N, C-alpha and C positions, 0 to 999 in steps of 0.2 A: 260344217252343216254336210256335207257328202258324209261323213264319218257316221254321224248320227241318223241318217238316213240309211246306210247302209247296215248299222247295229239294229233300227227297227227291223229290217227284212230279216236280221239274223234271228233276232226272236219270234219272226213268224214261222222261220223253218225249226226253231228248237221249241217251240211251245206246243209239240205235239204227245200225244199220250206216250209214243214209243219213248221219245228222245227223252221225256221226264222221266220215265220208271228206268233210263237204264243211267241217268244223272242219278237217281236215287240209287242204284244198284252199286255205280263205279264208286259214288261216295262213302257207303256204307262197307263195301269190300276193302276200298283205300284204307279207309281210319284202321280199320282192324291189320291191314298188311303194315300200315305205319307204326302201330301199338305194338306188334312182335317183335322184339329186338332184332337186329342183325338184317332183316330183310330190305327193309326201306323201297321209297318210290322205284328205283331202275329196275329192281328185281320184281314187284308187285306188277309193273306194268309190261314187263318181258313175259312174266308168266301167265298173265291174262290176254297177250295177244294169240294164242291160237285158240282160245275161248270165243273170241269173236269173230275169228273166222270160220270154227264150228258152227256157231249160232245164223252163220250167212249173213252177215247184219252187212249195209250197204254203208257206205263211205261216211257220209255224214253220221250215224249211228254209231257206228265204229270209231271214231276218233272222240265222239262225245263221250263214251264210256270210258274209254281210257286216260283221256285228259280228267276225268272226276277222279278217277281211281288215282292218278299223281295228286290233285290238289287235297285229295281224302289222307291221302301218306303225309302228305306235307303235314296236314292237321294232327295224324293220328300218333306223330314220333313223339309228340309232348308227353302222353298217358306214361308209358314207361318212363321216361325220364324224370316225371316227379313222382310218381309211385315208388320207382323202383332203382331210382338213380342210376339207368341203365339207358341211353339213348335210342330210340327206337330205328332212326339213321345218324349220319354225320352231323346233318345242319342242326339236329336238336341237341346236339352237344352243350352247348351253354346253355340251355335251359335248364340243365342237372344243377347248376351253381346256386341258383338260387329257389327252383322249383321243390327239391326233396327235402331242403331246411326246412320250405313251409308246411309243406306234407307232414315232418317231422313234430312242427309245431303246433298240429292238429288244423292246419286250414288247408289241407289236401282237394277239400271241395271248391275253396276259391281260388287255388291255384290253377286247377285245370279250368275254372270257369272264367280265369282272367284271362289264360292263355287260348283257349276259343277265340274271345272278344278279340284279341290280338291278332290271333289269325284270321280270323274275319275280315279285321281293318287293312291288315298287310294285303291281303288277296284282294280285296274289291277295289283298292286303290290302283292294286297294280296291273289290274284288267283293265279299269279306266285308263291308265297308262299306255298299255298295249294298244286299245281302240284307236288312241289317237297317234302314236308314235309310230306303230307299222306302215300304215299308209304315206307316213313321212319316209321310213328308211326305203321304202318301195321306189319313191322317186330319186333317190340318193342312187338306188341299186340299177338303175336306167343306165350311169353312166360308166358301169361294169364292160369291159369286153373281154376277149379270152384271157389275158395278160394278170388283168384286176382281178378276176375269178380264181386264176388259179394261186397268186397271193394269198388270197382270202381263204382258200381251204388250206393253205399253211399256215395261216393264223389261227385257225381251229387246232389244228394239232399242237402249234406251238404253247397255245395257250389252255387247251382243256384240263390239263393236269391240275391248274389251280396255283394260285399264289402259296397254299400249304401243303403242294407238293412234296413227297417225304423223296423221290429220287427222280429228277428228270432222266436221266441215262435209262431205267426201265421204263419211263413212258415213253420213251423214243425209241426202244426196242419194240414194246407194244404196238406204235403207230408203225413200225417198218411190218410188223406182221403182218396187220391187219394190211397194208397197201399191197404186198404179194400176195395174200388170197385174194385179193380183188384182180389180179393178174391173172387168175385160171380162168381158163376160157377161151373161147376163139377170139383172136383179135380183131377188131372191128374194121378195122384200115385195112389191114392183109389178109384177113381171113384164115390164119393162119391158126390152129391150135396150141396153146400155150400151157404148159405145166399140167396136162391133163394125164400124162403117162397112158396116153391111148383108150383111157378110159372114155364111152360115150354121155356117161353121166354126167361129167363135168364138163361138156362144149357148150353148156348155156352158164358156166360160171357156178358158186358157190351162192344159195337162196341165204338172204342174207336172216330172214327170219327165221331159218335152220342154226343158224350161227348164234344168232341171240338169246333162243331159249336153249341151246347148249350150254355156251358160256355162261348163262346167269343160271337159269331155273336149273338144270341138272348138275352143274358144278355145286348148289347149293345142296341139293340133295346126296352128291356124293361128300361133302364135309360133314354132312348130320350122320351117316354110317361112319364116317370114320370116329367121331366123336359121342355116338351112340346117345344123345340127348344131354351128353355132359353140359351142364351150367344152365340148367333153365332153369328160370325163375319163373315166382309166382309173386302177387302182391301177399303180403305179409300181414299184420295186425294195421295196419294204417287206416283209420278211419275216414270215409270220405268228407261224412260231413255235409251242408247243405252248399251244393253245388251252384250257387250263385255269389256274384260280386256288390261287394258293399258301393253304395253311391262316394263315398269318401276314398276308397282305393279307386273308383274311374277317374276322379276328378285328378287324381295324383297321376296318373299313369295315360291319361290321353294325348298328352305332347310327347310322352316318349312313343307313344304308338305313331305318330306321325312322323315323327323324325327315323324312327328305324325303317318305315316304311320306304321314304326316299331314299336312305341308304342303301336298304335291300334291294330296291327296282334297280337301280346303275349298278350294283353290284349283279343281277343277273343277266341286264341287257350286256354286259361287258361278257366276250366271250372267256370262259375258262374261269372267270373270278364265282359265280355260282351260290347257294344257298349258304355254304358253310362259312364261305368268309363275309357274305354279309352278312349271318346272324353272330359272327367275331366282331365284327366293325360295330356293329349295332349295340351289341352289349356293351364295347370299350365304349364308346361315345358316350352313353348314359354313364356309364362309373366313372367316367371322368368330368362331365358336367354336375356330377352328384357331389364330387371332389370326398375326400377322408372322411370318414366317420357316418358315412349315409348307411351304411348295414347291407353293402353288396356282397353276396356270399354266406350270407346268415338269413335268409328268406328275402331279403327287399321286393316288393311288388313291380318295381320296375325293371329287375333282375328277370323277372318270366316275360314281362309283356314285350321286352326292347328284341330281345333273342326272335320270339315268335312271330313278333310282325314282321321283321326281317327276312327271315328265311321262308314267310310264305308270299313277301311282297316280289324275292328274287325268283320264286318259281314261276309267278306271272313274267317278271322280266325276262327269262329267259327263253321265253317263247317269241317274243319278239324276234332277234335276229333268225329264229329258226324260220316262223311263217313268211318274215320281208326278205330274207336273205340266201334260205336255203341251209344253214350253218347252225347246229345246234349251240344253246350258251351253256348246256350241261348235259350230264350223263342220263338224266329221263328224257329231254326233248332228245337226245340221239337214236334212244329207242322210239320216240312216236313219229321221229323223220322216217326211221325204216317203216313203220307203221303205212303210213303216208306214202312211200315210194310203195311198199306192196300194193298200194288200192288205186296204182298208176295215178299217183298225183303227185305233183313236182312243186314243193316250196318254191318260193322266191319271186322276185317281181311281179312276174304273172298268175301268180296265184289267187290275188284279188280279182282278177279279168276274168280268169278262165272258169275258177272255182269258187265264185262268189258264197253260193249254199254253204258250201263245207267248212270256209274260213271264218263267214260274219254267224253261221250257226254255231260254229266251236266256241265263240269268244260269246254271244250269247248266253249259251249252255254253262258258261263258268259263271258268269254272274248269278245264275240259278244256281249251280252247284255250292255256289259260296254260301246260299241263303239257307239252301238245304242243310249245308254241314254246319253251320251255327246254330239251326232248329235242333240239328241231329245231337250235335256234340254236348249241348247242354243237360238235357231230360234221358239222354239216351247213354251220358258217362259211364254210369254202373254197369251198363251191359258190355261195354268194349273193355271194361275191368275186369270183367268175368273171362272175357274172351283170353286174357293172360293167362287165365291156369289150365286151359289146353293145352297139354301134352305137344312138343313138336313131333312124336314118332306117331301122331295121328293125322299130323297136318302134310307131314313130306310124302305120304305115298299120294295125296289127293295133288299133291302139285307136280309128282312124277306121271302122274294118271293125264293131268288135266293136257300136259307138253306132249307126250306121244301121240293121245287120242287127236289133240289139235292140229300135230304135223302133218300128220297121217290124213286127217281130214283137207288138209291145202293142197297137199300135191297128189296123194293117193299111192305115194312111192315108198318101200321100204330102203330102199337106197338113202332117201332122206331122213331116213329115222337111223339109220348107222350114222352118215353124216354126225347128227346132234348129238349122238353117243361120243361120236370122237371127240368133238369139240364140247362136249361136258367133262369127258375125262382133261382135256388139254386145258380148260376154265381152272378147274380143280388143282391140276399143277402149277398153272399159273398165280392161283391164289395163294399159293403155299409159298411160293417164289416172293409175293408181294408185287408180282406185277399187275398194272391197272390192267381192267379191261375193257374201259369205256374208249380208248383210242383204237383198241382191235377192231371193234366194231365202228367207229367212225372212218377207220382205214377201209373197210370192208363197203361203207356205205358209199364213201366219197371218191375213192379210189379212180372207179371209172371216170364219172365226172373232171375228176383231177389229170387224168391223162389225156381225155379229150381237149381239155382247156390247152394244154399244155402244147399238145399238136396244134390246135387253132392256132396257137400265137407264134409260132414257129413257121407254119405255116405261111401266115400275113408278112412276117418280117424276113423271107427266105432264107430260115436259117438264125436268122443274127437272135443269141441269147439275150440281148440286153434290152430288146422290145419287155421283158419280165420286169424292169425296173423303169420303163420307158416314160410313164407319166407321172403326176404327182398324185393320183391317187393309187398306184400300185407304191410307188414311195413311202407313203404315210402306212399304207398296211402292211408293208415289210419292217417296218419301222416297229411297229404296235409288235408284230410277231416274233421280232428279236428281243423287246423289251419284254413280252410277256413269259417267255422264254426262259431270259435269263431272269427275271424277279424272284424266283422259287428260291433261287443261291442266294439271293440280298436278303428279301423282305421275309423270307421261310426262315431265317435265323430267328426272327425276332416273333412269330407267327407259332411256328410249332411249340418252342419252349411253353408258351401260356398256355397251348390248346393242352399241352401234356400235364400241365399245375390243373387246370379243370379238370382232366380225368381222375387226376391223384384226388382232387376235394370230393 
């Protein structure tokens, strides 16, 4: 009942003209970003962070805007998957299996409408799970000491690559780079400058917002300049038809949506599993339950409903560890975590006590955003399809402009702009080498807290390293970290080939 009372307070916070307007704008922009192949929610949220600061938004409206973009991008990824057979982002990959065949059979409108309803069901039920599960995790988090928090941060690094990670060595290198960047600045304990090379601008360390915008947004612009718009796609002659779902189709797929939501939510809550794995497991589960000859891969509606409900439920589930423990459950929530830290709001056990307006206003806004997205994605889907016709050469200059103006507006420092360009070039080179960027961001975000908790633990134990595994909770977390790091080496052998088969189809 406490959760329901807090949620009612959250609706009182969210139901203002400004917050409703920002949720609408976030949903609209997020759907467009998700529909454009290659951008995805992580890049979308990173690109719009400078805009939130440029507008001078307070904490609650700013985070409402960005989480609405997050949810909108998860919705929008299905549009290019169904119409072009090109997933807007990785979690929408499984939707191409049956979504595009439905479009080729003249059921594009039905597929888009069904995927929109499945996304709504997955997101809505996952947000309900967030309401009740996050406060429970807060109670567990009160058992954490410095050693347990150090183990928890290690768990985040070990598992954020996901079960389908292609190269754990590159993920490890990326995490090490992030932790190394986090060490730049004045040591909090000794007051000695580290890795500053005598430059006073680096005494305060690296601004993680500069790093995020550079690694994601600027590197995306550089990749576009390299390819000069090659591979741009536009919807062909696929007719949308009526964007409605027949009642018989809803009856066939409602149980699929519920099962996929449960699977996806669990995948989101578990660190590192993420929306991609949630979508894959949801589709595989439904295909297994249906048996051979069910028509999966040839335009089966359940093959559209399952991955869409699964990946949107995972998006809501990933917010649970971020809000309750301060540990992101996905790449996009890592970017959202950076936004909260930039607003001087620290996610974790005390967030629900110190900033109830922010956290419960955010959760209430997610419910509102879900309704907006459903109402927006059915009648306006034709508009979003037309957005796919906009050449990327017109979009990328806007991305660059927002990045430079936003970062300069945050700090007023030309040095930060130079830093952003350096991170952009580095992000471009790392993406060319297929090195993941999210562990770098995670290292920059969590490196400082990881170092502080390690020092506190060693101070308590008088230098005895065994304190790091001296409790049952720490041992459990270390075990999960080891299993999570090794899982891609074992399970990934089965997951990756099936994902490649999906792309081939």
